[in-house]
C-alpha positions as CSV (number, residue, x, y, z in Angstrom):
1,M,-4.6,-21.5,6.3
2,T,-4.9,-24.5,8.6
3,G,-2.9,-25.9,11.5
4,S,-3.9,-29.2,10.1
5,F,-6.6,-30.3,7.8
6,F,-9.2,-30.1,10.5
7,E,-7.8,-27.1,12.6
8,P,-8.4,-23.7,11.3
9,V,-5.9,-20.9,12.2
10,Q,-7.5,-18.1,10.5
11,I,-11.2,-17.3,9.7
12,I,-12.2,-14.9,7.0
13,W,-15.9,-13.6,7.9
14,H,-17.9,-12.0,5.2
15,I,-20.0,-10.0,7.8
16,S,-21.8,-8.0,5.1
17,N,-23.1,-7.6,1.6
18,L,-23.7,-4.1,2.1
19,C,-21.3,-1.4,1.3
20,N,-21.3,2.6,1.0
21,A,-18.8,2.6,-1.8
22,N,-19.2,1.5,-5.4
23,C,-16.0,0.3,-6.4
24,K,-16.0,-0.5,-10.0
25,Y,-13.5,-3.3,-9.3
26,C,-15.5,-4.9,-6.4
27,F,-14.6,-9.1,-6.5
28,T,-17.9,-9.6,-4.2
29,S,-20.4,-7.3,-6.2
30,S,-21.6,-5.6,-3.2
31,L,-24.6,-3.9,-2.6
32,L,-24.8,-0.3,-2.5
33,S,-25.9,0.8,0.6
34,D,-25.1,3.8,3.3
35,K,-27.6,2.3,5.8
36,E,-26.7,0.4,9.1
37,T,-27.2,-3.3,8.8
38,T,-27.7,-5.8,10.9
39,N,-26.1,-9.3,11.5
40,H,-28.8,-12.0,13.1
41,C,-26.4,-14.6,13.4
42,W,-23.4,-12.9,15.1
43,K,-23.8,-14.8,18.6
44,T,-23.5,-18.0,16.3
45,V,-20.4,-17.2,14.6
46,V,-18.6,-16.0,17.6
47,N,-19.4,-19.1,19.6
48,K,-18.2,-21.2,16.9
49,I,-15.0,-19.2,16.9
50,N,-14.2,-19.2,20.4
51,N,-15.0,-22.7,20.6
52,E,-12.3,-23.4,17.9
53,K,-9.5,-23.3,19.9
54,S,-6.7,-23.6,17.4
55,I,-8.2,-20.2,15.7
56,R,-6.0,-17.2,16.4
57,R,-6.8,-14.7,13.8
58,V,-10.4,-13.4,12.3
59,S,-10.5,-11.1,9.4
60,I,-13.4,-9.3,9.2
61,I,-14.7,-8.2,5.2
62,G,-17.7,-6.9,3.5
63,G,-19.1,-5.2,1.9
64,E,-18.1,-2.6,4.7
65,P,-18.0,-3.9,8.3
66,L,-18.6,-0.5,9.8
67,L,-22.1,-0.8,8.8
68,V,-22.7,-3.5,10.7
69,K,-24.7,-2.2,14.1
70,E,-23.2,-5.3,16.3
71,L,-19.5,-5.1,15.3
72,P,-18.6,-3.5,18.5
73,K,-20.4,-6.5,20.5
74,I,-18.4,-8.8,18.1
75,L,-15.3,-7.4,18.9
76,R,-15.7,-7.7,22.8
77,N,-17.1,-11.0,22.6
78,L,-14.3,-12.8,20.6
79,R,-11.5,-14.5,22.7
80,D,-8.8,-12.0,23.7
81,D,-6.2,-14.3,22.2
82,I,-7.6,-13.7,18.7
83,S,-6.2,-11.3,16.4
84,I,-8.7,-9.3,14.3
85,N,-8.4,-7.6,10.8
86,I,-10.9,-5.4,9.4
87,D,-11.5,-4.4,5.7
88,S,-13.0,-1.3,5.6
89,N,-12.8,2.0,3.4
90,L,-13.0,4.1,6.7
91,V,-15.8,6.4,5.1
92,K,-17.5,5.8,8.3
93,L,-14.8,5.4,10.9
94,R,-15.3,8.4,12.9
95,E,-19.1,8.3,12.9
96,K,-19.0,4.7,13.9
97,W,-15.8,4.8,16.3
98,D,-15.9,2.7,19.4
99,E,-13.2,2.0,21.9
100,S,-13.6,-2.0,20.8
101,L,-12.1,-1.1,17.6
102,K,-8.7,-0.6,19.4
103,R,-8.0,-4.1,19.7
104,T,-8.2,-4.5,15.9
105,Y,-5.9,-3.7,13.0
106,F,-7.1,-2.3,9.7
107,C,-6.5,-2.6,5.9
108,T,-8.3,-0.2,3.5
109,T,-7.9,1.0,0.0
110,I,-6.7,4.1,-1.6
111,D,-6.1,3.8,-5.2
112,S,-4.7,7.3,-5.5
113,I,-4.4,10.6,-3.2
114,D,-5.6,12.6,-6.4
115,E,-9.0,12.8,-5.6
116,R,-10.3,12.7,-9.1
117,I,-8.6,9.3,-9.9
118,H,-9.5,7.9,-6.9
119,K,-13.1,8.8,-7.0
120,K,-13.4,7.3,-10.5
121,T,-12.6,3.8,-9.3
122,R,-13.6,3.8,-5.8
123,G,-16.8,5.8,-6.0
124,H,-16.0,7.8,-3.0
125,S,-14.1,11.0,-1.8
126,V,-10.1,9.7,-0.5
127,K,-10.2,12.6,2.1
128,K,-12.5,10.6,4.2
129,T,-10.4,7.6,3.6
130,L,-7.3,9.4,4.3
131,G,-8.6,11.0,7.3
132,G,-9.7,7.8,8.7
133,V,-6.2,6.4,8.2
134,K,-4.5,9.2,10.0
135,F,-7.4,8.9,13.0
136,L,-6.3,5.1,13.5
137,L,-2.4,5.8,13.2
138,S,-3.2,8.9,16.0
139,H,-4.6,6.1,18.2
140,G,-1.8,3.7,18.0
141,I,-3.6,0.9,15.6
142,K,-2.1,-0.4,12.8
143,V,-3.0,0.1,9.1
144,M,-2.2,-1.4,6.0
145,V,-3.4,0.2,2.7
146,I,-3.9,-1.6,-1.0
147,I,-3.3,0.2,-3.9
148,V,-5.0,-1.6,-7.1
149,V,-3.1,-0.3,-10.0
150,T,-5.0,0.3,-13.1
151,K,-4.4,2.7,-16.2
152,Y,-6.1,5.5,-14.2
153,N,-3.7,5.7,-11.5
154,I,-0.3,4.3,-12.8
155,N,0.8,7.7,-13.1
156,T,0.4,8.8,-9.3
157,L,1.2,5.4,-8.0
158,D,4.8,6.5,-6.8
159,K,3.6,9.6,-5.1
160,T,0.4,7.9,-3.6
161,I,2.8,5.2,-1.8
162,R,5.5,8.0,-0.8
163,H,2.8,9.7,0.8
164,L,1.3,6.7,2.5
165,L,4.7,5.6,4.0
166,N,5.6,9.0,5.1
167,L,2.4,9.3,7.2
168,G,3.4,6.2,9.0
169,V,1.4,3.3,7.2
170,K,2.9,0.1,8.5
171,K,2.6,-1.6,4.8
172,V,1.7,-0.3,1.4
173,G,0.3,-3.3,-0.9
174,I,0.3,-3.2,-4.6
175,S,-2.3,-5.1,-6.3
176,R,-4.1,-5.8,-9.7
177,V,-8.0,-5.7,-10.6
178,R,-9.3,-9.5,-10.1
179,M,-11.7,-10.1,-12.7
180,S,-14.8,-11.3,-10.8
181,G,-17.7,-9.7,-9.3
182,R,-18.4,-6.0,-10.4
183,A,-15.2,-6.0,-12.3
184,L,-16.7,-8.3,-14.7
185,K,-19.2,-5.8,-15.5
186,F,-16.7,-3.4,-17.0
187,G,-14.4,-5.8,-18.5
188,Y,-10.7,-6.0,-18.5
189,N,-10.2,-3.2,-21.0
190,Y,-11.6,-0.7,-19.1
191,F,-9.0,-1.3,-16.4
192,Y,-6.0,-1.9,-18.8
193,D,-4.9,-1.2,-22.4
194,N,-1.1,-1.6,-22.8
195,I,-0.5,-3.8,-19.8
196,E,3.1,-4.9,-20.5
197,K,3.7,-1.0,-20.1
198,I,1.6,-0.6,-16.9
199,K,3.8,-3.9,-15.6
200,Q,7.1,-2.2,-16.3
201,R,6.0,1.3,-15.1
202,T,5.0,-0.8,-11.5
203,F,8.1,-2.6,-11.4
204,E,10.3,0.7,-11.8
205,I,8.3,2.1,-9.1
206,I,8.7,-0.5,-6.7
207,K,12.3,-0.7,-7.4
208,S,12.7,2.9,-6.8
209,L,10.6,2.8,-3.8
210,T,13.1,0.2,-1.8
211,K,16.3,2.6,-2.1
212,D,14.0,5.2,0.0
213,Y,12.0,2.4,2.5
214,K,12.6,-1.0,3.9
215,K,11.5,-3.7,1.6
216,D,9.2,-5.0,4.3
217,R,6.9,-1.9,4.1
218,I,6.2,-2.5,0.5
219,L,4.2,-5.6,-0.6
220,V,3.4,-7.2,-3.9
221,Y,-0.1,-8.6,-3.1
222,N,-2.0,-10.3,-5.7
223,L,-0.2,-8.6,-8.5
224,W,0.6,-10.4,-11.9
225,H,2.4,-13.6,-12.0
226,D,5.5,-11.5,-13.6
227,K,9.2,-13.4,-12.9
228,R,10.1,-9.3,-12.3
229,F,8.3,-9.0,-9.2
230,F,8.7,-12.8,-8.1
231,N,12.7,-12.0,-8.2
232,M,12.6,-9.0,-6.1
233,G,12.7,-11.2,-3.0
234,Y,11.3,-9.8,0.5
235,I,9.0,-7.7,-1.6
236,C,6.8,-10.5,-2.7
237,L,5.0,-11.9,0.3
238,L,2.8,-14.5,0.3
239,Y,-0.3,-13.8,2.8
240,T,-2.7,-16.2,4.3
241,S,-5.8,-14.7,3.0
242,D,-7.4,-12.4,0.5
243,A,-8.0,-9.9,3.4
244,A,-4.3,-9.0,3.5
245,D,-3.1,-9.6,6.9
246,E,-0.6,-7.6,7.4
247,L,0.9,-9.5,10.5
248,D,1.3,-12.9,9.4
249,G,3.4,-13.2,6.2
250,V,6.0,-15.8,4.4
251,D,8.6,-14.8,2.0
252,L,9.2,-17.1,-1.2
253,G,11.5,-19.3,0.7
254,G,8.7,-20.1,3.0
255,R,9.8,-18.5,6.0
256,R,8.0,-16.2,8.4
257,I,8.1,-12.3,8.3
């Protein structure tokens, strides 16, 4: 997203390709690692961001950003007027907790509150991620949760979304598998069989949820290009980056939400 052609408003910083999860649909093909890593060029990147006065938002993605040793220093050195989003699986949150994280907001992914289903696609326990969500909320930090719809979690989708919203999660985004990176290794048929049936069920769930929750708490994010979803008005938000920036969205009429 840019203010003009030469004035970036938002930066997406791919800070590391190492990750302690092994998501089957990872679009970056991250390298599996549970060890702390070092970003040697962080000072250079931070200085460039700080000197570009048009930048108001930084989305830090990976890999797993919490594995980066210098993350607290990065957060402390970025300009105070920059809002910061971190995409994280939250598994290491308590272990890596630092007061600098209070200036951020987080985006994470939970495919199902059913341990078996979540672990099948994400490769790690949902308990630690849910624990991380609760920990952040208890510290007053905003959290957005993305759910990637597949044939494995479609039957728990409604229950998972309701559980997250009732916890106090500000927004829940519903996405599809993007066929890139590691997802290509498994192939489309691994994630979907009767795609029209899954689309229809997803539509029905979203429609049902909007009767019980405010529409702006449920995002159709990076979902299928299907008019049933686009006709749902404010539910379909177009966001400024693939990092799921939850604070700055526009509706289909181009109005900021």
